[in-house]
C-alpha positions in Angstrom: 97.3 155.4 132.0 95.3 152.9 134.2 98.7 152.3 136.3 99.1 156.1 136.7 95.5 156.5 138.2 96.1 153.7 140.6 99.4 155.2 141.9 97.8 158.5 142.2 94.9 157.1 144.2 97.4 155.2 146.5 99.0 158.6 147.4 95.5 159.8 148.1 94.7 157.0 150.3 98.2 157.6 152.3 97.4 161.2 152.6 93.9 160.4 153.8 95.1 158.4 156.7 98.7 159.7 157.5 98.4 163.5 157.8 95.6 165.9 157.8 93.7 166.3 154.7 94.0 169.5 153.1 90.7 171.5 152.0 91.2 171.3 148.5 91.3 167.5 148.6 89.3 166.5 151.5 86.2 164.1 151.5 83.1 166.1 152.0 80.5 163.4 153.0 81.5 162.8 156.5 79.1 163.5 159.5 79.5 167.0 161.5 82.1 168.6 159.2 84.1 171.8 160.8 83.3 175.2 159.6 86.8 176.1 159.3 87.4 174.1 156.1 83.9 174.9 154.6 82.4 171.3 154.7 85.8 169.7 154.7 87.3 167.7 157.5 90.2 168.1 160.1 92.0 165.1 161.3 94.0 165.1 164.6 97.3 163.1 164.5 97.7 161.1 167.4 100.9 159.4 169.0 101.3 156.6 166.5 97.9 156.6 165.1 95.9 158.8 163.1 92.5 159.3 164.5 89.6 160.9 162.7 88.1 163.7 164.5 84.7 164.2 163.0 82.8 165.6 166.0 85.3 167.7 167.8 87.3 169.9 165.8 91.2 169.8 166.4 91.2 173.6 166.5 88.2 174.4 168.8 88.7 171.5 171.2 85.0 170.4 171.0 83.6 173.8 172.4 81.6 174.4 169.5 82.0 171.1 167.8 81.6 171.1 164.3 80.8 174.7 163.8 84.3 176.6 164.5 87.4 177.1 163.0 90.9 177.9 163.8 90.8 181.5 162.5 87.5 182.3 164.3 89.4 181.5 167.5 92.3 183.4 166.0 95.1 181.1 166.3 98.4 182.2 164.4 100.0 179.9 161.9 103.2 178.6 163.1 104.5 178.5 159.3 103.1 180.2 156.3 104.5 178.9 153.0 103.5 181.4 150.4 103.1 180.5 146.5 106.3 182.0 145.8 107.9 179.8 148.1 106.5 176.7 146.7 107.2 177.9 143.0 109.4 174.7 142.6 109.5 173.3 138.8 107.0 170.6 138.3 109.0 167.5 137.5 107.1 167.2 134.1 106.1 170.6 133.0 108.7 172.4 134.8 106.1 175.5 135.1 107.6 178.1 136.9 104.5 179.9 137.3 102.3 177.1 139.0 98.6 178.0 139.1 98.1 176.0 142.4 100.4 174.4 144.8 100.5 172.3 147.9 102.9 171.1 150.3 105.5 168.0 150.7 104.8 167.4 154.5 107.1 165.3 157.0 104.3 162.7 158.2 104.9 162.8 161.9 108.1 160.9 162.4 107.6 158.0 160.4 110.3 158.7 158.2 108.3 159.0 155.2 107.6 161.7 152.8 104.1 162.3 151.6 103.6 164.4 148.2 100.4 165.8 147.6 99.6 166.7 143.8 100.7 170.1 143.0 100.8 171.0 139.4 97.2 171.7 137.7 98.7 172.4 134.3 100.0 168.6 133.7 97.8 167.0 136.2 100.3 164.4 136.8 100.9 164.8 140.2 104.8 165.0 140.0 107.0 165.9 143.2 108.7 168.9 143.6 112.3 168.4 143.1 113.2 170.0 146.5 113.9 167.4 149.0 113.1 167.3 152.7 114.3 165.1 155.3 112.5 163.4 158.5 112.9 166.4 160.7 112.8 169.5 158.5 109.5 171.0 156.8 109.7 172.2 153.1 107.9 175.0 154.4 110.1 176.6 157.0 113.4 175.8 155.0 115.2 173.7 157.6 113.4 174.9 160.7 113.0 171.9 163.0 109.4 171.0 163.8 109.0 171.2 167.5 106.2 169.1 167.6 104.7 166.2 165.6 101.1 167.2 165.1 99.9 169.7 163.1 96.9 171.3 161.0 97.4 172.8 157.7 95.0 174.9 155.6 95.6 175.6 151.9 94.4 179.0 150.5 94.6 180.5 147.2 98.3 181.7 147.3 99.7 180.1 150.8 99.7 177.3 153.1 99.3 177.8 157.0 100.9 175.2 159.2 99.3 175.1 162.8 101.6 173.0 165.4 100.1 171.6 168.4 102.2 174.0 170.5 100.2 177.0 169.2 96.7 175.6 170.1 96.5 176.2 173.7 93.4 176.1 175.7 91.9 178.5 178.2 88.7 177.5 179.7 87.8 175.7 176.4 88.7 178.6 174.5 91.9 179.3 172.3 94.2 182.4 173.9 93.5 185.7 171.6 96.0 186.3 168.8 98.5 188.9 168.9 96.3 191.6 166.6 93.5 191.3 169.2 96.1 192.4 172.1 95.9 196.2 172.5 99.1 196.1 174.5 101.0 195.4 171.1 102.4 197.8 168.8 100.2 198.7 165.9 102.4 197.4 163.3 102.7 194.0 165.0 98.9 193.8 165.2 98.6 194.7 161.6 101.2 192.0 160.5 99.6 189.4 162.4 96.1 190.1 161.3 97.4 190.6 157.7 99.3 187.4 157.9 96.1 185.5 158.4 94.1 186.7 155.6 93.2 185.4 152.2 93.3 187.2 149.0 89.8 187.3 149.2 89.4 188.7 152.5 91.9 191.3 151.8 90.0 192.6 148.6 86.9 192.7 150.8 88.4 195.2 153.3 89.2 197.4 150.3 85.5 197.5 149.6 83.5 200.0 151.6 80.3 200.3 149.0 77.8 203.2 149.2 74.2 202.7 149.6 73.1 204.7 146.9 74.7 202.3 144.1 72.2 200.0 142.7 74.7 197.2 143.3 73.6 197.2 146.9 70.1 197.0 146.0 67.1 198.5 144.4 65.0 199.6 147.7 65.7 200.1 151.4 65.0 196.4 152.4 67.2 195.3 149.8 70.1 197.5 150.6 69.9 196.6 154.4 70.1 193.1 153.5 73.0 193.4 151.0 74.8 195.1 154.1 74.4 192.3 156.3 75.6 189.8 153.5 78.4 191.5 152.6 79.3 192.5 156.3 79.6 188.4 156.5 81.2 187.7 153.2 78.4 186.4 151.4 77.3 189.1 148.8 79.9 189.3 146.1 81.6 186.0 144.8 85.2 185.7 145.5 85.4 188.7 147.7 85.5 188.5 151.4 83.7 190.3 153.8 83.5 194.2 153.2 85.7 196.5 155.1 83.0 198.7 156.1 80.0 201.0 154.2 79.4 204.6 152.8 76.4 206.5 153.7 74.4 203.6 155.2 72.5 206.0 157.4 71.6 208.6 154.9 70.3 206.2 152.6 68.3 203.9 154.5 68.1 204.5 158.2 65.7 207.7 158.0 63.9 207.0 161.7 66.6 208.9 163.4 69.6 208.4 165.6 68.3 205.4 167.6 67.8 203.4 164.4 71.2 204.4 162.9 72.9 203.6 166.2 71.3 200.2 166.5 71.8 199.0 163.0 75.5 200.0 162.9 75.6 197.8 166.1 73.9 195.0 164.3 76.5 195.0 161.3 79.3 195.3 164.0 78.0 192.2 165.7 77.9 189.9 162.2 81.5 191.5 161.3 82.9 190.0 164.9 81.1 186.9 165.4 80.3 185.6 162.0 83.3 186.1 160.1 86.5 184.0 160.5 88.8 186.9 161.5 86.1 189.2 163.3 87.6 192.3 161.8 85.3 195.5 162.8 83.9 197.9 160.0 85.0 201.1 159.3 81.8 203.1 158.7 81.9 206.3 156.7 79.2 209.1 156.0 79.1 212.7 154.4 79.9 215.7 156.7 80.1 218.6 154.8 78.3 221.0 156.9 77.1 218.8 159.8 76.5 215.0 160.1 74.6 214.0 156.8 72.1 211.9 158.6 68.5 212.1 159.9 68.4 214.1 162.9 71.9 215.5 162.5 72.4 219.2 163.0 72.4 220.9 159.8 74.9 223.9 159.8 75.5 226.8 157.1 77.3 225.5 154.1 80.5 226.2 152.3 80.8 229.8 151.7 78.5 230.8 154.7 81.1 229.0 157.1 83.9 230.8 155.1 82.2 234.3 155.7 82.4 233.9 159.3 86.4 234.2 159.2 86.0 232.6 162.6 88.4 229.7 163.2 87.0 228.8 166.6 83.5 228.8 165.5 84.5 226.4 162.4 86.3 224.1 165.0 82.7 224.0 167.0 81.0 223.2 164.1 82.9 220.1 162.9 83.6 219.0 166.7 79.9 218.7 166.9 79.5 216.9 163.6 82.2 214.4 164.8 80.5 214.0 168.2 77.1 212.9 166.6 78.6 211.0 164.0 80.8 208.8 166.4 77.7 208.4 168.7 75.5 206.5 166.1 78.8 204.3 165.1 80.3 206.3 162.0 84.0 206.7 162.1 85.0 208.9 159.2 83.3 212.1 157.7 84.2 212.9 154.2 83.3 215.6 151.5 85.1 218.0 153.7 86.0 220.5 150.6 89.2 222.3 151.4 90.2 223.3 148.1 89.8 226.8 146.9 86.7 227.7 145.0 88.2 229.1 141.7 85.0 229.0 139.2 81.6 229.7 140.6 79.9 228.2 137.8 80.6 224.8 139.2 77.5 223.9 141.3 79.4 221.7 144.0 81.8 225.0 144.7 79.0 225.8 147.4 80.5 222.9 149.5 83.8 225.0 149.7 84.8 227.6 151.8 87.0 230.4 149.8 88.6 231.3 146.7 91.8 232.0 148.8 94.7 229.5 149.7 95.8 230.9 152.9 92.0 231.0 154.2 91.3 227.8 153.2 94.3 226.5 154.7 93.1 228.0 158.0 89.7 226.6 157.8 91.1 223.3 157.0 93.4 223.2 160.1 90.5 224.0 162.1 88.2 221.3 160.6 90.8 218.7 161.2 91.6 219.9 164.9 87.8 219.8 165.5 87.2 216.5 164.3 90.2 214.2 165.2 91.5 216.0 168.2 94.3 214.6 169.8 92.8 210.9 170.3 91.1 209.7 167.3 90.0 206.7 169.2 87.8 209.0 171.5 84.1 208.5 171.6 83.5 211.7 169.9 86.0 211.9 167.4 86.1 210.7 163.6 88.5 210.5 161.1 88.4 213.8 158.9 88.1 213.1 155.2 89.3 215.9 153.0 88.2 216.3 149.4 89.1 216.2 146.5 92.7 215.6 146.2 94.0 217.7 144.8 91.6 219.8 143.2 88.6 220.1 141.1 87.0 223.1 141.5 88.5 225.0 138.1 87.3 222.6 135.7 87.3 223.3 131.8 84.1 225.4 131.1 83.1 225.0 134.9 82.0 221.4 134.2 81.7 218.8 137.0 84.6 216.6 136.3 86.0 218.7 133.6 89.7 218.4 133.2 91.9 220.7 135.2 94.2 222.4 132.8 96.7 223.6 135.4 100.2 223.5 135.8 102.5 222.0 138.5 103.2 225.5 139.6 99.4 226.5 139.8 98.7 223.1 141.5 101.5 223.9 144.4 100.8 227.8 144.7 96.7 227.6 144.7 95.9 224.2 145.7 98.3 222.4 147.9 98.3 224.9 150.7 95.1 223.4 152.3 96.6 220.1 152.1 99.7 221.0 153.6 97.9 222.6 156.5 95.5 219.7 156.8 97.6 216.8 156.3 101.4 217.5 156.8 100.6 219.8 159.8 97.1 218.8 161.3 97.4 214.8 160.5 94.2 214.4 158.6 94.0 210.8 158.1 91.9 210.5 155.0 91.2 211.9 151.4 89.2 211.4 148.5 90.9 211.3 145.1 89.5 213.6 143.0 87.6 213.0 139.6 89.2 215.2 136.9 92.4 214.5 134.8 95.4 216.9 136.1 97.7 217.7 133.4 96.1 214.9 131.4 96.3 212.1 134.1 93.1 211.0 135.9 93.9 211.5 139.6 92.7 208.0 140.3 95.5 206.3 137.9 98.2 208.9 139.0 101.2 207.7 141.2 103.0 211.0 141.1 99.5 212.5 143.2 98.5 209.6 145.2 101.7 208.1 146.2 104.6 210.6 145.4 103.0 214.0 146.3 100.5 212.7 148.7 102.6 210.2 150.8 106.1 211.5 150.1 105.7 215.1 150.2 102.7 215.8 152.6 103.6 212.6 154.6 100.2 211.4 154.4 99.6 208.2 156.6 95.7 207.6 156.3 93.7 206.1 153.7 92.8 207.3 150.1 89.1 206.7 149.2 87.5 206.6 145.9 83.9 207.5 145.7 81.2 208.3 143.1 82.6 205.9 140.6 86.3 207.5 140.6 87.8 204.3 139.3 85.7 204.7 136.0 87.1 207.6 135.5 90.1 205.9 134.4 88.0 204.1 131.7 86.0 207.3 130.7 89.3 209.2 129.8 90.6 206.2 128.0 93.2 205.3 130.1 91.8 201.7 130.3 89.5 199.5 128.5 87.5 198.2 131.2 87.2 198.0 135.1 89.7 195.4 135.4 92.3 197.4 133.7 91.0 200.2 135.6 91.5 198.6 139.0 95.0 197.8 138.1 96.1 201.2 137.4 94.3 202.8 140.5 96.0 200.2 142.9 99.3 200.7 141.5 98.7 204.6 141.9 98.1 204.5 145.4 94.2 204.2 145.9 93.2 202.1 149.0 89.3 201.9 149.0 86.7 201.7 146.4 83.2 202.6 147.8 81.0 202.7 144.8 80.6 198.9 144.1 82.8 199.2 141.2 84.3 195.8 139.7 87.7 197.0 139.4 88.3 196.6 143.0 86.4 193.3 143.6 86.6 190.0 141.7 88.6 191.2 138.7 91.3 192.2 141.1 91.8 189.1 142.5 92.1 187.9 139.2 94.8 190.4 138.3 96.6 189.3 141.3 96.4 185.5 140.3 97.5 186.6 136.8 100.4 188.4 138.1 99.3 191.8 136.7 99.1 193.1 140.3 101.5 192.0 142.9 100.0 190.6 146.3 102.6 193.4 147.9 100.4 196.0 146.3 97.0 194.8 147.9 99.0 194.4 151.2 99.8 197.9 151.2 96.3 199.3 150.5 95.2 196.9 153.4 97.5 197.8 156.0 96.4 201.3 155.5 92.9 200.0 156.2 93.7 197.9 159.2 95.9 200.7 160.7 92.9 203.1 160.4 90.5 200.5 162.1 93.1 200.4 164.9 93.6 203.9 165.2 90.0 204.6 166.0 90.2 201.6 168.5 87.3 199.8 166.8 88.8 196.0 167.9 88.4 197.2 171.4 85.2 199.4 171.1 83.1 198.5 168.2 79.9 199.1 169.8 77.7 202.4 170.6 75.1 203.4 173.1 72.0 204.1 171.0 70.4 206.0 174.1 73.6 207.9 174.6 73.7 208.7 170.8 70.0 210.2 171.3 70.9 212.2 174.0 73.9 214.0 172.4 72.7 214.6 168.9 70.8 217.5 167.9 71.1 219.2 171.3 70.3 222.9 172.1 73.9 223.4 172.1 74.4 222.3 168.7 71.3 224.2 167.6 72.7 227.4 168.9 76.2 226.8 167.3 74.2 226.5 164.0 72.5 229.9 164.6 75.6 231.4 165.5 77.2 230.3 162.4 74.3 231.4 160.3 74.5 234.9 161.7 78.2 235.3 161.5 78.1 233.8 157.8 75.6 236.6 156.7 77.3 239.4 154.6 75.9 242.8 154.6 76.6 243.8 150.9 74.6 247.3 150.6 73.0 249.6 153.1 72.0 252.8 151.2 70.8 255.6 153.6 71.0 253.2 156.5 67.6 251.4 155.5 68.5 248.5 158.0 68.0 247.5 160.7 64.2 247.5 160.1 61.9 248.4 163.2 60.2 245.3 164.7 56.8 247.4 165.5 56.6 248.0 161.7 53.1 248.3 160.6 53.2 246.1 157.6 55.9 244.1 155.8 55.6 242.1 152.9 57.8 239.1 152.5 58.1 237.7 148.7 59.9 235.5 146.5 60.4 231.8 145.9 63.3 231.2 148.7 61.2 233.2 151.3 59.5 229.8 152.7 61.5 227.3 151.2 63.1 224.7 153.5 65.4 222.7 151.4 66.7 225.8 149.5 68.4 227.1 152.4 70.0 224.0 153.3 72.3 223.1 150.4 73.5 219.9 149.0 74.8 217.3 151.3 71.9 217.4 153.7 70.2 214.0 154.7 67.6 212.7 152.4 65.0 212.5 155.3 65.1 215.9 157.5 63.4 215.3 160.7 64.0 218.6 162.6 61.9 221.9 161.9 63.5 224.2 159.4 63.3 228.0 160.3 62.5 229.8 156.9 63.3 233.6 156.5 59.3 234.0 156.4 59.3 232.2 160.0 62.1 234.3 161.2 60.5 237.3 160.2 57.2 236.5 162.0 58.6 235.3 165.2 60.8 238.7 165.2 58.1 241.5 164.5 55.5 242.8 166.8 52.2 241.2 167.6 50.6 244.3 165.6 52.7 244.0 162.4 51.1 242.4 159.7 53.1 240.1 157.6 52.0 239.2 154.2 53.7 236.8 152.0 53.5 235.7 148.2 55.9 233.5 146.4 55.9 235.5 143.1 57.6 233.1 140.9 59.6 229.8 140.9 63.5 229.9 141.1 64.0 228.8 137.4 60.8 227.8 135.3 58.6 230.4 134.3 55.2 228.6 134.5 54.4 230.0 137.7 53.9 234.0 137.8 52.3 236.0 140.5 54.4 239.1 139.7 51.5 241.6 139.5 50.1 240.6 142.6 53.5 240.7 144.1 53.6 244.4 143.2 50.5 245.3 144.7 51.2 243.6 147.7 54.2 245.4 147.9 52.9 248.9 147.3 50.8 248.6 150.3 53.4 247.6 152.6 55.9 250.0 154.6 58.8 247.6 153.7 59.5 244.7 151.4 61.9 241.7 152.0 62.4 240.0 148.8 64.2 236.3 149.1 65.6 235.2 145.8 68.5 233.0 145.0 68.9 229.2 143.9 67.0 226.0 143.9 68.8 223.1 145.9 70.5 220.3 143.8 67.4 217.7 144.5 64.8 219.9 143.4 62.0 218.1 141.4 62.1 217.5 137.7 65.7 218.4 137.2 65.1 222.2 138.4 68.2 222.1 140.8 70.4 225.2 140.1 73.1 224.9 142.7 75.0 221.8 144.3 76.6 219.1 143.0 76.1 218.5 139.3 74.3 221.5 139.1 76.4 223.7 136.9 75.6 227.0 135.2 76.5 229.0 132.1 75.5 232.3 133.6 75.7 233.7 137.3 72.5 236.0 136.5 69.3 235.3 138.8 67.3 232.5 136.8 63.9 232.4 135.7 61.5 235.5 136.4 63.4 236.6 139.6 64.9 239.6 138.4 61.6 240.7 136.7 60.0 240.1 140.3 62.5 242.1 142.0 62.1 244.8 139.3 58.2 245.0 139.8 58.5 245.2 143.9 61.2 248.0 143.3 58.9 250.0 141.0 56.2 249.9 143.6 58.2 252.7 145.6 58.2 250.6 148.6 61.7 250.6 150.5 63.0 247.0 149.3 65.5 244.6 151.1 67.1 241.8 148.7 67.8 238.5 150.6 69.9 235.9 148.7 69.6 232.2 149.5 72.2 230.7 147.2 75.9 228.6 147.1 77.6 230.6 144.6 78.2 234.4 144.2 75.8 235.9 141.4 76.1 238.7 138.9 73.3 240.7 140.0 74.4 244.0 138.3 70.6 245.4 138.1 70.1 244.7 141.9 73.6 246.2 142.7 72.6 249.6 141.2 68.8 249.8 142.2 68.2 248.0 145.2 69.0 249.9 148.5 69.7 247.0 150.8 71.2 243.7 149.9 71.7 241.1 152.4 73.9 237.7 151.3 72.7 234.8 153.7 74.2 232.1 151.4 72.9 228.5 152.4 72.3 229.3 156.0 71.3 226.0 157.5 68.2 224.9 159.8 68.2 228.2 161.9 68.7 230.3 158.8 65.6 232.2 159.1 66.2 233.1 162.7 69.6 234.3 161.6 68.5 236.6 158.7 65.8 238.2 160.8 68.3 239.2 163.5 70.2 240.8 160.9 67.4 242.5 159.4 66.0 244.0 162.7 69.2 244.6 164.1 69.4 242.0 167.0 72.5 241.1 165.6 75.2 243.4 163.8 76.6 241.9 160.6 80.1 241.0 160.7 80.6 238.4 157.5 83.1 239.2 154.8 83.2 237.8 151.5 85.3 234.6 151.1 84.8 235.0 147.1 84.7 237.7 144.9 81.2 238.7 143.2 81.6 239.2 139.4 79.6 241.5 137.4 79.4 239.0 134.4 80.3 235.5 134.1 82.6 236.7 131.3 84.9 237.8 133.7 86.0 234.5 134.9 88.3 233.9 136.6 87.6 236.5 138.7 89.6 235.7 141.9 91.1 238.8 143.8 94.8 237.4 143.9 95.6 237.7 140.3 98.7 238.6 138.5 100.3 242.0 138.1 99.4 242.2 134.6 95.7 242.0 135.2 96.1 244.5 138.1 97.4 246.9 135.9 94.8 246.7 133.3 92.2 247.1 136.0 93.6 249.7 137.9 95.8 251.8 135.6 93.8 251.8 132.2 91.8 254.7 131.4 88.2 253.9 131.1 86.9 250.2 131.2 89.5 247.5 130.9 86.3 246.0 129.0 84.8 248.0 126.4 81.1 246.9 127.4 81.7 246.8 131.4 83.8 247.5 134.4 86.5 244.6 134.9 86.1 245.4 138.6 84.0 243.0 140.7 80.4 244.1 141.9 81.9 243.5 145.6 85.6 242.2 146.3 87.2 239.4 148.5 86.9 240.2 152.1 84.1 242.9 151.6 81.3 243.2 154.1 79.4 246.0 155.8 78.5 246.4 159.2 76.1 248.7 161.5 79.1 250.4 162.8 82.4 252.0 161.5 85.9 251.0 162.5 89.0 253.2 162.3 92.6 251.8 161.5 95.7 253.2 163.0 99.2 253.2 164.4 100.6 250.5 161.8 103.8 249.2 163.0 106.1 246.8 161.0 109.3 245.5 163.1 111.9 245.1 162.0 112.3 246.6 158.7 114.7 244.2 157.6 115.0 240.6 158.0 117.0 237.5 156.6 115.5 234.7 154.9 114.1 233.0 157.8 113.6 235.8 159.7 109.9 236.9 161.1 108.2 240.3 161.2 105.9 241.4 163.7 103.1 243.7 162.6 100.8 245.5 164.9 97.8 247.8 164.4 95.2 249.5 166.2 91.7 249.1 165.3 88.9 251.5 167.1 85.1 251.3 167.0 83.9 254.5 166.2 80.5 254.0 165.5 77.5 253.7 168.3 77.1 249.9 168.1 79.0 246.9 169.3 80.4 245.0 166.4 83.1 242.6 164.9 85.4 243.8 162.7 87.7 241.2 160.6 91.1 242.7 160.1 92.9 241.5 157.0 96.5 241.6 156.3 97.6 241.3 152.8 101.4 241.3 151.3 102.7 242.2 148.1 106.1 241.3 146.8 107.5 244.1 144.9 110.1 242.2 143.1 110.5 238.5 142.5 112.1 236.2 140.3 108.9 235.0 138.9 105.4 236.6 138.5 103.6 236.5 141.6 99.9 237.5 142.6 99.8 241.3 143.1 98.2 241.0 146.6 97.9 238.0 148.8 96.1 237.1 152.3 98.7 236.3 154.7 96.8 236.9 158.0 93.5 237.9 159.8 91.6 238.3 163.1 88.3 238.8 164.2 88.1 241.3 166.9 85.1 242.6 169.0 84.8 245.9 169.9 82.2 248.1 172.0 81.5 251.6 170.9 84.5 253.9 171.5 87.0 250.7 172.2 90.2 250.3 170.5 92.2 247.1 170.4 95.8 246.3 169.2 95.9 243.4 166.7 99.0 241.6 166.1 100.3 239.5 163.4 103.7 237.9 162.4 105.1 237.2 159.3 107.7 234.5 158.5 109.3 232.2 156.0 105.7 230.4 155.0 104.1 233.8 154.5 107.0 235.2 152.5 108.1 232.1 150.1 107.3 231.4 146.4 108.0 228.7 144.1 110.8 229.7 141.8 111.7 228.6 138.4 112.6 225.3 139.6 109.4 224.9 141.7 111.6 225.0 145.1 109.9 227.0 147.7 112.3 229.8 148.9 112.3 233.5 150.3 113.9 235.8 148.0 115.6 238.9 148.8 113.6 242.4 148.1 111.0 244.6 149.3 107.6 243.7 150.8 104.7 245.9 151.2 102.1 245.1 154.3 98.6 246.3 153.5 95.9 245.9 156.2 92.2 246.8 155.8 88.5 245.9 155.7 88.8 243.9 152.5 91.3 243.3 149.5 90.4 246.9 148.1 89.4 248.8 151.3 93.1 248.9 152.5 93.3 251.4 155.3 97.2 251.4 156.4 100.2 250.0 154.9 103.6 249.8 155.5 106.8 247.7 154.2 109.9 245.7 155.1 112.7 244.2 153.2 114.4 240.6 153.2 118.2 240.7 152.7 120.3 237.8 151.9 
């Protein structure tokens, strides 16, 4: 035994003085150690001698003395020997799965082979059985070494060999590596950088933690310091520098735009100057209806945007959000919820735009065009992060994250169209994996969804992100026992990025690789996608932003005007009996009543910045600004949205009775309302769609005063306001109208803007009608339309207001429908023209809607489906011809084999002002 240890010591001495010491075995107590080997030393091999270089590091040539390293200066290794390459049998234990490894090195032309101990199982230091000679390196498999001098680094799963000819000097600095050369192709740069990364560094890139998680700190100072440390790779044991962060600004940087840009610059400086490879950070924020940062412009949310049916306006909104985000150093905006709204009980459906796949597709295409543009590296563009792939808006019982019990047919017919528009056609570069199970499999663990469907069929080339503890859904659905197993399943499914500090994508993932449960190829696959994203964005060339410029272009007058325009166009006039609206500005006395009349946050919606810096115009503010100086405006809250401990109903009735008109503003509470009283937004699901608390009692009391009453709704979901629909003469759906919402509502109430919004969702009479979307199958169509009496015995089955409905202060007439030709082939095209005329006395915008009905098919398809729309502005008496085209994409269906085909048969073309208000119709045929 003693002889054995003497031999081992002799081998060590030979290695120490004959070749470069590998970091695993180097002496640690010398002066001025090189930062590269983390307190170990480099040695430079001179001709005929072995000179210790304890002051000037071989790699940095003395420029920064002992505080630099090879990869800080970005030298590409000449040879990389992976663990798999070195997996020779140990001479003693014949262990094919070596847990540690090193290299037999030809020691600089002295005709001697030096063997470093290799197997940590038997600890005997036996040689590899593979032999080498004087001129050939073990690692390069017979390739001649061009120079004698070399530097090696032993990493966890590979050995890197740097030869002298690679270490070029340029003004005492090394040449930039290939991955920093913008003239090289993206793939070459990615592979060059990937080849330099350790496993820990790769896993670090796969983590972009959100600042709302406790793992990043308990308060703002802790969170900010956590960001600094994770950026440098000193925050999580065994995990390298973070790839970026999620929602830093919204959760910590509340002083405004300058502070945000300044801190993002600080983090980029750390990433570039204080890490081995200098990989810039990829910063992500929410952008549901504007940049979710203090100071960012707050636009209307979800159904309000959908109600505009104005694709150029949609593009403007998200162009501004992108510009404000990129200016402060944010590169991706997520929670762009493109999936159709299919169950209004789900609180977060306020983030989405419509129940209809076609309308959602058109909106999605406009969003991606606005956010990404033609050049994603431009200083005003960001990645569009679409959510939640592929769907979550129709969960069991309407509950957040409830299982989506849908067939593949429904997935393809209803939910995939917006993704096809946004990804396959629009080129969106990021998606967030959804939370629920789909057909029994959590999306985060579904290779079918995240790889086969997303990347195969949709040709997605961006990154897939997990947010909101998505990896944990694999555990909660009992497909995995712990985070370590969940991380393995998620990576294999196709998930690239974890952003809620989940263990499954941190140290346990490193362990999974070392234990052989996860291949390095899968790690590399995810990291390649992340690096490509950073290169596409131009972050290696332009990682920093100008804080002064960010302040200059954020929340501009132009941006605020677009927010006002969107709020106006998103308002839907549901009822206007006897033309009660518009009101006169010189009205003597007006009462403004209700819990949402002067509540700023309730009209902003969820995914709004935690600290709002700008002034918010409420409905009360808007009315006060609109009426004449002689008008007396009286305001009373009346009651709360949900709790019943505040009751001023009697007082409200007295004030209403003395007024000439009353505006009652009711609806829902924002998601962050105190004491858990939020009624709408993420996590705020409801069992009933009726008005909550004492709101209906307040409305009835005001109505009983006898004063003409207008109901304004501030809400994120369609409500079943049966009593109001029957009794209140004027009803205005304002949705969540954003920071300028009060001005927009006042413009509608007093006639400065002619309402043009159309419902993008159906308003049910009762929650028991759900599902209530308009494009139902013929069986339900017949039950509602053809049965004598009510389809339900207790109430009509028809909605309060149908999809596409919306009134105006003028009237429109449709005529002269032309469909040509009247017969086409499978891949033919039909042109549809219709004349629309404003026959009223006011200028207005009409949304002309085209529906089709397949009269005979091999499977059951919806009785009516939207396949075109156009928003047209018309002066009084003016007539315009609106043109549409129908082709293969509009007419196709998924047959019994889930193949998308156009079948022969007759199609009806129906054009009108809503899905039920059809003004003209015709037909054409498809022949084989």
